[in-house]
N, C-alpha and C positions, 0 to 999 in steps of 0.2 A: 258443548264440545270441549274436550280437554286441551290443555296447553300444548301438549305434544301434537295433537291432531291439527290445531290451529297453525302450529309451526310448520308442519308438513304441507298443509294447504298453502301457506304463504310461499314456501319454497317452490311448490309446484307451479303456482301462479307466476313466480319470478322466472322459472326455467322454461315454461311453455313457449314463449316467443323465441327463445334462444334455440330450443329444439326445432321449432318450425323453420327458423332461418337457416339452420344447419342441415335441414332435411332435403337439401338440393345439391346435386353433384357439382354444379357450377359454383355455387356459393362456398362449398367445402374447398374447392380448388383455389378460390380467391383467398380464403382464410389461410390455406397452406402457404400461398405466396407471401401473404402479409406476415405470417408467423416467422419468416426469415429475419425480421427485425427492421428492415428499412422501410420508411414510408414510400409509397409508390403512387404514381399518377395513373389515371385511367388508361392512358396510352401504354404505360409499362405493364399494367395488368391485362391489357388486351393482347399484347404480344404473344405469339405462339398459340393463339386460340383461333377458332373460327367465328368468334363472337364480334359483334359490332361494339363500338364504344357506348352506344345507347343501351345495349343489352347489359354490358358490364355495369354501367351506371345504375340501371334498374336493380341489379343484384346487390350492388354496394349500398343502395338506399335501404334495401330490406335488411341488410346486415347492420346498417347504421341505426335503423329503427329498433333493432334488438340490442343495441349498445355494444355490439361485438367489434365494430370498427368505428373510427371517428375520422372526420376529415379536417384538414388544416389548410386554410387558404394561403397560398404562396404566390403573390402577384396575380396573374390571371388563371393560375392552375390550382386545382385542389389535389392535395396529397392525402392518401388514405393510410391509416395505420391501425394495427390490431390493438384492441383493449383486452388483455387476457383475463381480467376480473370476471366477466360473465361466464367464460368457459370454465374457470375455476369453480364458480358457483354450481354449474351443471355437474362438474365432476364430483363435488361434495354431495350433491343430491343423489347422483348415481351410486355413490358409495353407501349412502344411507339406505337406499332401496335394495342394493345388493346385500347388505347386512340383514335387512328384514327378510329377504328371501332365504338367506343362509339359515337364519333362526327358524323360519317356518319349515324348511326341509329337515332341520335337526329335530324339531318337534314331531314331524311326521315319521321320521326314521325311528325315534324313540317309541312312538305309538305302535308302529308296525312290528317292532322287535319285542314287544311285550308278550 
């Protein structure tokens, strides 16, 4: 396997859990709330939704497992904050895949136009 292929495989393995975690509307909404910058408690993240605290906690644990959010204990309360690094990694991976598709379409167009 070439170095480039190994690099792409490593990126894919890194990004797969992030894509899986973000592949849910509720988790995307939580990420959107946390992207506003302020760490938030489960109670704050539950406000304005039909979700229970237990449901929000379950989704936050999934996001935490993918390293998208992290929790910080403050007294008896946990505050959750977004870690933007994994999302940047996914964006970089998507940019690479997008470029590969653009290159493939360019080659196909050149072949068809011959």
